[in-house]
BANULUM-732046 format. One record per residue (C-alpha): x, y, z. Coordinates in steps of 0.02 Angstrom, whole numbers, plus 50000, padded with zeros to 5 digits. Layout:
XYZ;...
//
This chain:
499914999350003;500595017749957;499935034350000;500875048849914;500425067049959;500755082849840;500365100249821;501265107849981;502325120749982;502555140050038;500985151850025;500565169050098;499235171850236;497655172350148;498215160250002;497555143249956;498305127049918;497565110249868;498225095249936;498195076949847;498435060949916;498565046449786;498295027749853;498755011849775;498794994449839;497144994649920;495254995249886;495065013849901;493325015249912;493115004750065;494215017750171;493795032350263;495265045250217;495975057350336;497125072750341;498095075450491;499405088650530;500915090950635;501525107250675;503505109250747;503545102950926;501685098050927;500635082050910;499925076750759;498115081950749;496585076450643;496055090450520;494805082850410;494005065750364;492915058650239;492025042650242;491655027850127;490085034350100;490725053350078;490195060350260;491485073450308;492005080350472;493285094950512;494195101050646;493515116750726;495075127350689;494825124250489;492855124150473;492385135450326;494175136550257;494575119050218;493625106150108;494125087150095;493445077549947;493765060349866;493785053349700;493635033349714;493965032249522;495665040249537;495945032649714;496335051849776;495855061749920;495995081249906;496145094850040;495795111049968;496305125050096;495865143350078;496185158950190;497675149850246;498595156950403;500185155450485;499435143150623;499095130650468;501045129050452;501395110950477;501755093950384;500155087450319;499795067250325;498625057550224;497885042750316;496875028950246;495935018950393;494725004250394;493784997150538;493544978850486;494644971450451;495554984750541;496854992250424;497835010050446;499065017050306;500065032350310;500945043650180;502555052850211;501755068450218;501915086250127;502605101850210;501405118050199;502165134550249;501055149550277;502145164950275;502375182450212;
//
């Protein structure tokens, strides 16, 4: 199984980025897909989730600014991030999760830096 994130980079405050996570080696449609982030010196936190039936959930800190979506035909999950703030600076990780049989996979992360 591989999860490959892309789309990170340096952006000014108020700007936008779209992260992608391409999955392979698993039955993508059966997995809930999550985006986590980890800022320097902090724990890894859940940012957004999308279930296998397209239900979404967001951390309070990103609601209204970030949208998660998935394309099962492309085995890809996206994270559209708008109105970015310096607090959004972190390494963003893609996660594939299935309850049963239990399975959990992680990507290598993509770095997002929000700075002027």
